[in-house]
DRENDO-1510 file (C-alpha; in Angstrom, 1 decimal, always signed):
<recs>
REC; n; res; u; v; w
REC; 1; MET; +32.5; +9.9; -13.0 .
REC; 2; ILE; +30.5; +6.5; -14.1 .
REC; 3; LYS; +29.2; +6.6; -17.1 .
REC; 4; ARG; +25.7; +5.8; -17.7 .
REC; 5; LEU; +24.6; +2.5; -16.7 .
REC; 6; PRO; +22.1; -0.1; -18.6 .
REC; 7; ASP; +18.4; +0.1; -17.3 .
REC; 8; LYS; +18.5; -3.4; -15.7 .
REC; 9; THR; +21.7; -2.9; -14.3 .
REC; 10; VAL; +20.0; +0.1; -12.3 .
REC; 11; GLU; +17.4; -2.1; -11.5 .
REC; 12; ARG; +19.3; -4.9; -9.7 .
REC; 13; LEU; +21.1; -2.0; -8.0 .
REC; 14; SER; +18.3; -1.2; -6.5 .
REC; 15; GLN; +17.5; -4.7; -5.4 .
REC; 16; TYR; +21.0; -5.2; -4.3 .
REC; 17; ARG; +20.6; -2.1; -1.8 .
REC; 18; ARG; +17.5; -3.3; -0.6 .
REC; 19; ALA; +18.8; -6.8; +0.2 .
REC; 20; LEU; +22.0; -5.2; +1.6 .
REC; 21; LEU; +19.9; -3.1; +3.7 .
REC; 22; ASN; +18.0; -6.0; +5.4 .
REC; 23; TYR; +21.2; -8.2; +5.4 .
REC; 24; TYR; +23.1; -5.0; +7.3 .
REC; 25; SER; +20.0; -4.9; +9.6 .
REC; 26; GLY; +21.0; -8.5; +11.2 .
REC; 27; GLY; +24.3; -7.0; +12.1 .
REC; 28; LYS; +26.3; -8.5; +9.2 .
REC; 29; HIS; +28.9; -6.4; +7.9 .
REC; 30; HIS; +30.5; -8.3; +4.7 .
REC; 31; ILE; +29.2; -10.2; +2.0 .
REC; 32; PHE; +30.4; -12.1; -0.5 .
REC; 33; SER; +29.1; -11.9; -4.3 .
REC; 34; HIS; +27.7; -15.7; -4.2 .
REC; 35; GLU; +25.6; -14.6; -1.0 .
REC; 36; ILE; +24.1; -11.5; -2.6 .
REC; 37; ALA; +23.2; -13.7; -5.7 .
REC; 38; SER; +21.8; -16.3; -3.6 .
REC; 39; LEU; +19.6; -13.6; -2.0 .
REC; 40; LEU; +18.1; -12.2; -5.4 .
REC; 41; HIS; +18.3; -15.6; -7.4 .
REC; 42; ILE; +21.0; -14.4; -9.9 .
REC; 43; THR; +24.2; -15.5; -10.9 .
REC; 44; ALA; +27.4; -14.3; -8.9 .
REC; 45; VAL; +28.9; -13.6; -11.9 .
REC; 46; GLN; +26.4; -11.1; -12.7 .
REC; 47; VAL; +26.4; -9.5; -9.3 .
REC; 48; ARG; +30.3; -8.9; -9.7 .
REC; 49; ARG; +29.8; -7.7; -13.0 .
REC; 50; ASP; +27.4; -5.1; -11.9 .
REC; 51; ILE; +29.4; -4.0; -8.7 .
REC; 52; MET; +32.8; -3.7; -11.2 .
REC; 53; LEU; +30.6; -1.3; -13.3 .
REC; 54; ILE; +30.1; +1.0; -10.2 .
REC; 55; GLY; +34.1; +0.9; -9.7 .
REC; 56; TYR; +34.1; -1.1; -6.2 .
REC; 57; THR; +35.7; -3.9; -5.5 .
REC; 58; GLY; +36.1; -6.4; -2.6 .
REC; 59; THR; +38.6; -8.4; -0.7 .
REC; 60; LEU; +38.9; -12.0; -1.4 .
REC; 61; ARG; +39.3; -12.9; +2.5 .
REC; 62; GLN; +36.0; -10.8; +3.5 .
REC; 63; GLY; +34.0; -9.6; +0.3 .
REC; 64; TYR; +32.2; -6.8; +0.1 .
REC; 65; ASP; +31.8; -4.1; +2.7 .
REC; 66; VAL; +28.0; -4.1; +3.1 .
REC; 67; LYS; +27.7; -0.2; +4.2 .
REC; 68; GLU; +30.3; +1.1; +1.7 .
REC; 69; LEU; +28.4; -1.2; -1.0 .
REC; 70; ILE; +25.1; +0.6; +0.5 .
REC; 71; ASP; +26.7; +4.2; +0.6 .
REC; 72; ILE; +27.8; +3.8; -3.1 .
REC; 73; ILE; +24.8; +2.4; -4.9 .
REC; 74; GLY; +23.0; +5.5; -2.9 .
REC; 75; LYS; +25.3; +7.9; -4.4 .
REC; 76; ILE; +24.8; +6.3; -8.0 .
REC; 77; ILE; +20.7; +5.9; -7.8 .
REC; 78; ASP; +20.1; +9.0; -5.5 .
REC; 79; THR; +20.3; +12.7; -5.9 .
REC; 80; ARG; +22.2; +14.8; -3.1 .
REC; 81; GLU; +19.0; +17.0; -2.6 .
REC; 82; GLY; +16.5; +14.0; -3.3 .
REC; 83; GLN; +13.4; +14.0; -5.7 .
REC; 84; LYS; +9.8; +14.7; -5.5 .
REC; 85; VAL; +7.1; +12.1; -6.5 .
REC; 86; ALA; +3.5; +12.5; -7.6 .
REC; 87; VAL; +0.6; +9.7; -8.1 .
REC; 88; VAL; -1.9; +10.3; -10.3 .
REC; 89; GLY; -5.1; +8.2; -9.6 .
REC; 90; ILE; -6.0; +7.3; -5.9 .
REC; 91; GLY; -7.9; +4.4; -6.6 .
REC; 92; ASN; -7.2; +1.0; -4.6 .
REC; 93; LEU; -3.7; +0.5; -6.5 .
REC; 94; GLY; -2.9; +3.9; -5.8 .
REC; 95; ARG; -3.4; +4.3; -2.5 .
REC; 96; ALA; -1.7; +0.9; -2.2 .
REC; 97; ILE; +1.4; +2.3; -3.7 .
REC; 98; MET; +1.7; +5.4; -1.3 .
REC; 99; GLY; +1.1; +3.5; +1.5 .
REC; 100; TYR; +3.8; +0.8; +0.5 .
REC; 101; PHE; +6.2; +3.4; -0.3 .
REC; 102; SER; +6.0; +5.8; +2.5 .
REC; 103; GLY; +9.2; +6.2; +4.6 .
REC; 104; LYS; +10.9; +3.6; +2.7 .
REC; 105; ARG; +13.6; +5.9; +1.0 .
REC; 106; THR; +15.0; +9.2; +2.3 .
REC; 107; LYS; +15.6; +11.0; -1.1 .
REC; 108; LEU; +12.6; +9.9; -2.8 .
REC; 109; ALA; +9.6; +11.4; -1.3 .
REC; 110; ILE; +5.8; +11.2; -2.6 .
REC; 111; VAL; +4.5; +14.7; -1.9 .
REC; 112; ALA; +1.3; +15.1; -3.9 .
REC; 113; ALA; -1.3; +13.0; -5.0 .
REC; 114; PHE; -4.1; +14.0; -7.8 .
REC; 115; ASP; -7.6; +12.7; -8.6 .
REC; 116; SER; -10.8; +14.0; -10.4 .
REC; 117; ASN; -12.9; +12.3; -7.6 .
REC; 118; PRO; -14.6; +15.3; -5.5 .
REC; 119; GLU; -14.9; +12.8; -2.6 .
REC; 120; LYS; -11.3; +12.3; -2.7 .
REC; 121; ILE; -9.9; +15.8; -3.0 .
REC; 122; ASN; -8.3; +17.4; +0.1 .
REC; 123; ARG; -8.1; +14.1; +2.0 .
REC; 124; ILE; -5.1; +13.1; +3.2 .
REC; 125; TYR; -3.5; +9.5; +2.0 .
REC; 126; ALA; -0.3; +8.0; +3.6 .
REC; 127; GLY; +0.3; +11.3; +4.9 .
REC; 128; VAL; +0.1; +13.1; +1.3 .
REC; 129; GLN; -2.6; +15.4; +0.3 .
REC; 130; CYS; -4.5; +14.8; -2.7 .
REC; 131; TYR; -5.4; +17.4; -5.2 .
REC; 132; HIS; -7.9; +18.1; -8.1 .
REC; 133; SER; -6.7; +16.8; -11.1 .
REC; 134; ASP; -6.9; +20.2; -12.5 .
REC; 135; GLN; -4.3; +21.5; -10.2 .
REC; 136; MET; -1.7; +19.0; -11.4 .
REC; 137; ILE; +0.2; +21.1; -13.4 .
REC; 138; GLU; +0.3; +24.1; -11.2 .
REC; 139; ILE; +1.6; +22.0; -8.4 .
REC; 140; ILE; +3.8; +19.9; -10.0 .
REC; 141; LYS; +5.8; +22.9; -11.2 .
REC; 142; ARG; +5.3; +24.8; -8.1 .
REC; 143; GLU; +6.9; +21.7; -5.9 .
REC; 144; GLY; +9.3; +20.9; -8.4 .
REC; 145; ILE; +8.2; +17.4; -8.8 .
REC; 146; SER; +10.1; +15.2; -11.2 .
REC; 147; ILE; +8.8; +11.7; -11.1 .
REC; 148; ALA; +4.9; +10.9; -11.7 .
REC; 149; VAL; +3.1; +7.4; -11.4 .
REC; 150; ILE; +0.3; +6.9; -13.0 .
REC; 151; SER; -2.4; +4.5; -11.9 .
REC; 152; VAL; -5.4; +5.8; -13.7 .
REC; 153; PRO; -8.1; +3.8; -16.1 .
REC; 154; GLY; -6.5; +3.3; -19.7 .
REC; 155; GLU; -8.8; +5.8; -21.5 .
REC; 156; THR; -7.6; +8.8; -19.5 .
REC; 157; ALA; -3.7; +7.5; -19.1 .
REC; 158; ALA; -2.4; +9.3; -22.6 .
REC; 159; GLN; -3.9; +12.7; -21.5 .
REC; 160; VAL; -2.4; +12.4; -18.1 .
REC; 161; ALA; +1.1; +11.7; -19.3 .
REC; 162; GLU; +0.7; +14.6; -21.9 .
REC; 163; GLU; -0.2; +16.7; -18.9 .
REC; 164; LEU; +2.6; +15.7; -16.9 .
REC; 165; VAL; +5.2; +16.1; -19.4 .
REC; 166; MET; +3.9; +19.7; -20.1 .
REC; 167; ALA; +4.0; +20.3; -16.3 .
REC; 168; GLY; +7.8; +19.3; -16.6 .
REC; 169; ILE; +7.8; +15.7; -15.2 .
REC; 170; ARG; +11.1; +13.7; -16.6 .
REC; 171; GLY; +10.1; +10.2; -15.4 .
REC; 172; ILE; +6.8; +8.1; -15.3 .
REC; 173; LEU; +5.9; +4.9; -13.8 .
REC; 174; ASN; +3.2; +3.7; -15.7 .
REC; 175; PHE; +0.7; +1.1; -13.7 .
REC; 176; SER; -2.3; +1.8; -16.5 .
REC; 177; PRO; -3.3; -0.9; -18.8 .
REC; 178; LYS; -2.4; +1.7; -21.6 .
REC; 179; ALA; +1.0; +1.8; -23.4 .
REC; 180; LEU; +2.0; +5.4; -23.3 .
REC; 181; ASN; +4.2; +7.7; -25.7 .
REC; 182; VAL; +6.3; +10.1; -24.5 .
REC; 183; PRO; +9.0; +12.5; -25.7 .
REC; 184; SER; +12.6; +11.0; -25.5 .
REC; 185; HIS; +13.6; +13.3; -22.7 .
REC; 186; VAL; +11.1; +11.7; -20.3 .
REC; 187; TYR; +12.2; +8.2; -18.8 .
REC; 188; LEU; +9.3; +5.5; -19.1 .
REC; 189; GLN; +8.6; +2.7; -16.9 .
REC; 190; GLU; +5.7; +0.8; -17.6 .
REC; 191; TYR; +4.3; -2.3; -15.7 .
REC; 192; ASP; +1.9; -4.5; -17.0 .
REC; 193; MET; +0.1; -6.7; -14.2 .
REC; 194; ILE; -1.6; -8.8; -16.9 .
REC; 195; THR; +1.7; -9.7; -18.7 .
REC; 196; SER; +3.6; -10.3; -15.5 .
REC; 197; LEU; +0.8; -12.7; -14.3 .
REC; 198; GLU; +0.9; -14.8; -17.8 .
REC; 199; LYS; +4.5; -15.2; -17.7 .
REC; 200; ILE; +4.5; -16.7; -14.4 .
REC; 201; ALA; +1.2; -18.9; -15.8 .
REC; 202; TYR; +3.3; -20.1; -18.4 .
REC; 203; PHE; +6.4; -21.1; -16.3 .
REC; 204; VAL; +4.0; -23.1; -13.5 .
REC; 205; LYS; +1.6; -24.7; -16.2 .
REC; 206; LYS; +1.7; -28.4; -16.2 .
REC; 207; PRO; +3.7; -29.9; -19.6 .
</recs>
């Protein structure tokens, strides 16, 4: 049994799997740590450290078996039965998230969307039905949804998060501009687009 992994390690494992799937689809069956590192612009030492943490080793002659490594990462990140996801806020960003994610992972499925705009209710987006926000708690409980993506304006994000927690959501990905506070049993990942762009701007500005 592998102990709970650090956040950054799990993040990199997801990136490894994505890169390895592309690599494997090209007909390549073995890969060395420095090749994985090159694909992700990190160090080979970091790759080897992460893969050792999940209890997998390669060989000196051939490196890692790509299919085996993909499968092992899948067993660590995914659940056997899969997990259901809801998206709250079907504006441009919400729709883009749903369209991008559609069909990308077999063990994660967006199964419901929520919005308060009457024009969006009962419409289908990327194969997923949009419900009124008033139905959120009921449908999340009924469908056994455990993860939610928040893409609503900042002024409503805190209320939405509170309702999601009440509904039994255990993980939230927050794309709203409002930082959230959730109970310790709920895993929160916040994505701040402005901070990300400012970080890039800092590194590309002229001295």
